[in-house]
N, C-alpha and C positions, 0 to 999 in steps of 0.2 A: 485435538491441541499435539499431539505426535504428528501429525501430517505441516501444523503451523512451526515445531520445532525440523522437522527433515528443510520445510524452504526456508525456514532463516541458517537451517547449513548451504541450505544449494546456495541462497545470495552469498556466504561467506567467500567457496570454496570458488567460487564462479564471477566471483571480484577479486578476490588473489591472483587468479589465471588469467584475466581476459580484462581487468580492467575499470573504472565503473562505467561505462556504457548498456545504460538501460535498455532494454525493446522490448516490442511489446510482443505479449502472445496470443495466440489466438486464442477467439473465443470457445468451451468446448459447446456440441447441443445443444441450447438455450432450455430448460425443465423448468419444471413451475416456482418462481421464484417470489420471494418474500419478504417482508423486514423484516420477520424472523431467523427466514437461515443466516442472512445480512449480522442480523446482530451476530448471529451466534459464530461466524466464520467470526470478525475482526474481534471478539470475544479471544475465540479459541487462541490469538496470533498475540495480542496484549496479554495474553495470561504464562503462552509461548516462550515473548523478551524478561515474561519476570523469571524465566526461570534458564533462561540461556546462559552459560557463565560469562559471556562478554557485555557491555551497554548499546543496546541498539539505539543507533539512531531513529530516524523520520522516514529516512529514503528506503533501508532495510526494512525497515516497518510494513512500510506503505506500495511497496512494490512484494511482498511475501504475502498482504491481502489481496491486493490486486491478483495474484496468481490463484488464490483459493478460493475467490469469486469468482472472475474467468475457467475455474476447473468447474463448479458446479454452477456450469451457464448464465452469470451475471456480468450483465456488459461493464466492467469498473475502467476506470480511467486513473492512474496516478499523475497530479498537477505538483507540479513545481512554483513556487509565489517567494517572489519578493520582497522586501523592499528597501530603494538602493540608502536611505539612509536616516538614518545610519545605518548599516550593513545588516538585513535581515532574510535569509530565506529557510520553506520551509515547504514538506511534501507530503502529501493528501491523497486519500482517494472518493472518489464521488463514484456513484452510480445516477444516472441522468439529471445528471448537475447538483446534486445535493453532497453531504460529503458523513459519508457512515464510518469513518475510524477516528477523527477527531471534531475540535471545532470549529464546525462553521465560523467565527473571526477570521483564522485567519484565510477566508474566503473574498471575506470584505475586508479587508486588511490591505491583504498585498496584491502586486500585479502576477500576472502569470506569468512565465517566463518559456515553459514547455508543458504539454499535457501528452501521455503517453499512455 
C-alpha cells in the first residue's frame, strides 16, 4: 500500500508539473505473474485511494495501477473509453484483454478512445 500511495503522489506531482499527458512505462522483466498478484496490487491501489488526502478519479487510479502491475512484470494497459451522448468517459486497466481494476461493464458499454 505504501508503494501505491507513492505512485498516487508521483502522479499528482508529474501531472502538476507536466500536464495531463500520460505516457507508457516500460514493462519490467517478466516474472511469475498470477491472478493473486494482480488482485493484490489492485486492492492496494484501492486502499491507498481511500487514505489519500483528496479524491482520486479513474485516470490517476488506472495509471498508478498500471505502473505497479508493470513493475511486477505484468503487461497491463490503461484503456480510456467514452460514450458520446450523453457524454461519459472512464479509464480502467486491462491485462490480457480483461479488466482487472474495475467493472468489466465499462469495456462493453464504452467506445475505446485510447489505450496506453
